[in-house]
C-alpha angles and dihedrals in degrees: 000000000000145000112230115240098198116091110197122205105235114187090163087212100138111128107161104150104284095321113137116260102259091208091057089046093053095047088049090054102036109023111015093173103044140165113237142179120211139204097261135026130047128284129358136298141203117251115208115196113166121096097240094040089052090048090052091050094048097048106029111098088218089077110070131198095187089057084070091071114108094016127113090222125189108271146157097242129062088232124038109251096208121087118236093237094041119127084238088074098048132096128213132303090031091048092041089062095051092044090053091054093046094045087063086070095051102051119144090253093053092044091055089047086053089047090066092051091044092053088055094052091046091051090051094050092047092049091053088048094051092044093050087054132222140338097051138168106245090192093055097037101044117355095057104041103036102066090038093050090044101048092041090053089048091052094039094241113168115248094234090063096049104088090047091052095050092049090055094048094052090049088060092053098054114113101203118110092227090067097061097101089048094047092053090050093046091052090048095049092047088048092054093043092057091042090059095039096048091048090055090052095049090054096041110018121196132180095283124110093253089058091047090050090047091055104034116113131202099197104306093340125110125178108262120232097265095046091047090053097049093043091053088050093049092048092054096048097041091038098062111019103062095037088053093051093046093050088059095041093048092047091049092049094046093046093053092046104062096176091056092046091050089051092054091049092048093046112025092178086071091072105089092052094042089053092056090054092047087052090052096046105042115084092221094177143021129259120322142329131215117346136221132227123231108233093187135021109279132180120223122180092337095312123112117227112197127220109270095028118135109240120197121188127206114215086180092067092039087061090054099044107135087202087066106027124041113231090000097184091059124090104232121162091184093059117121113278110262119158113256125214101228091113091044127251140259123000092356101048108141107275089203094055093109090053095047091046090051092048091052092050095048091045098050099036089053093042092052093048097044097042108034090166099048114147139157113277094210131042108273091245087064096058109110119227136207110253102165107071139043089268129088116209142121112278087210129005108197110205136178135187 
């Protein structure tokens, strides 16, 4: 048992197409529980990289998200993205109550109902792309609008408000120090917007998800006004950003691997399993997210983490752990089915994962059917990538057919 003396500087700024961050790869291999210093926040943190250790940290009650409150914890963005009252900063049983209420809105029956509407949105977007003619930008025509339209329709957000909301969400994700003031303002304005909107839905509920959350009960429990506003805000941000970026990332990956694309065209039933492997394989973000605080001394992989220490986990490295996945750096849709961690794990597993998965299935099944000759319109090395936020994705994806 030891405490690692070396403290590594981890800016987590690697953004070379969808190549895996070599620093993360090295830590996974050589120092799976390591001491790090990040671009923002005070002090140091532990970084946990192996699948089983990540599973321990995300499920063991000795690691607390709520203990992060009030701390200037090591992080990637100048302003913390998470809201103080968010479910993302709660521990069970408080988080269990909220998750139970939100889960009522993502039952298989509700997701199936959403699938019908999502299919209509996808068909409309592909109609517009086809009528405009080739070449076209898949990122602008499909990846950006689809998740935003879907989650806004689910939440019942007026169409006129959507561009403003997306702009504010993007501002919060930037990693540049110069953006701190803008990020603080964007967070406050989003908070005010959702406080007003959720208040209206509480007074006059409709058929949308916010109304469902406003009236959903767990026994005698209802979400209070503050919880409801923050939950709606979290659902908007997480419900569109990550799916947008994964649509672009998956399209790029398929279009640069002709044999894989050909196998999906020949056997469309392979799509769901292939998407799961793509979700495991693609490093869709940089670095790490929200940490936890050790509430007791805990040993992980021979390293002693002390009570009060900040602990980050990497879902990216967990997905590439050779102790869990054979040939982890290969994209293999036929590998044995082992759960990936792209949607997180444990008490903070993404509540919207069923919705995101459904959107990906509808989008790519429709795309492959409608455009059997779809291909990149530029060499892969000419695709431009985002480098200024925590997310990794193509800024534009020119395609032809």
